[in-house]
N, C-alpha and C positions, 0 to 999 in steps of 0.2 A: 860535344867531346872536348873538353878542354884540354885533356892530356896531350904531350907529346907523342905524335904518332908518325909510322913509315908506311906510305903508301903502296901496298903491295897488289893494286888492282891489274898490272900488266902480268905479274904472276898467273892470278889466276884466271886472266882473260886467256892467256896462252894455254893454262891445262882446260877449261871449259870448252876449249875449240878441239883441243887434241884427244879429250875424254869422247866427246862426241863421236869424232871421227873414227876412231879407234871401235868404239861400238858398232856405229852406222856400218862400218866396212866389213867389219872383221868378228863381231859376235852376236849382231841380229840374226836370229835364225830365220831361216827360210819360207817355214811355215811352223804352225803351230804344234802338228802332228810329229814333226822332229823331236828332237831332245825335250824340247818344253822351254816355254820362256823363261820359267822361274829358274830352270837349270843353268840356259845360259847366261840369265843374269847373276847367279852365284859366282859362275866363272869370271866373268866381267870384273864383279866387284872386287876381286882378288886382284885382277891387273890394272884397276882403278885406282885402287888403294896403292901399289907401286907407282902407278904414274903421278900421284899425287904428291908423295914423297920426292920423287926425283924432279918437279916442276915447280913447287911451291915450297914444301920444308926445306930442302937441302940447300937451295940457292938464296934463302932467306934467314932471319934470325929465330925464325920458329924453332921452339923445341919439338923433338920428333912427337907426331900426333897421327893417330889413324884419321881415314877419310870416313864421315859418313856422321860421327856424332857430334853435339855441339863443340865448337873448339873457342874456347875461352881467350885464345891469343889474337883470334882473328875478329877485328871490329868491323861492322857493316855499317856504314852510313849512307842514308839516301841522298840522291844528288839534287832532290828539288824538296821544298817546302811542306808537301803532302805526296807521298806516294802509294799508288793502289796496292793494294795485300789480299791476301786470302789469309784468314788468321783461323787455326783450328779451333774448334769448339771446344776441345777437352785440354787439359795441362798434362803437358809433358808427352803428347804422342805427337810423332811425325809423319803421321799416317791417319786415313780416316775422313773425317769431316772437314772442309775449310768454309764453313759457311758462319762465322760468326758474325754479328750484324755490324759488327766495325770492319769497315773497309778500306781504310788507310793509316798510312803509320806517318808521323812526322817525325823530324829530326830530333826532338826531344827523346825518342825511345835509343836506349843503348840495346845493340843488336849483336849477337854472335853469329858467326857463319858456322853450319852442320856441313851441307854440300848442294850441290846443283840437283834440280829435281825435274821431272818430266812425270806427267800423270799416267801415260799409258807405255808400259814396257814393251809391247808387243808391236809397237811404230817406232820409226825412225826417231833418234833421240835427237833434242835439239838443246838441253839443258838451258831452258829458257828461264825457269827460277832458281832463286837461290833460296834453300832451307834455311830460315835463321830463327834463333831462338831469342826471346823477348827479355833480357836480362833484369832493364828498369825501363819504366816510362811513368813519368810523374802524372801525365794526363789520363792515363789508363792503367793504375795500379793493378787492377784486377785482372790484366792480361799477362802479368807477369808469369813467365813459367811457360808459356804456350810458343808454340812453332808457328811460324808465318811465312808464308809463300810471296816472296817479291821478285817482280822480273828484272832479271839481271841488268838489263839496259838501263835501270833507275838508280844502278849501285855504286858505290866505292868500296874498296875493302883495306883494311889497315891493321897493322901491327902495332901493340901499346909499347912505345920504347922505354915508358917509365916502368912498366911492367918487368925489365930487363934488371932494375937495380934492386 
């Protein structure tokens, strides 16, 4: 990324922790027989969207945006030359099968943030993965338009300052 950018990793770090604590302590259902995992998750999604706006959008120069869909304002950058990743086998799908044979993403990829991700909503949430959108990748152009899961610990998040002008 050659553009001028503002590091917003601390904002997303705090949001990630607050989101998982809110879910684990107040929204995770006691048993599947109760209201149901998907109903609880839907209720949580509403609260999580408000939390994202309060903790990430409002204290930054980001324009108002919903939490969950691809956010073209938040660039994701791997902290290492190659980073382990699960890439979806289908274009445009943020769920389903994460078994693409390419299992690493390098710094030449342009990635956008969508949300934090856990595989199982019926267990404690860790927000271990960032769900990212592959916008550009000169080395693997055939993967443009797919989502990838990358462990949060390997990433930094940036706002594109050039996009303001």
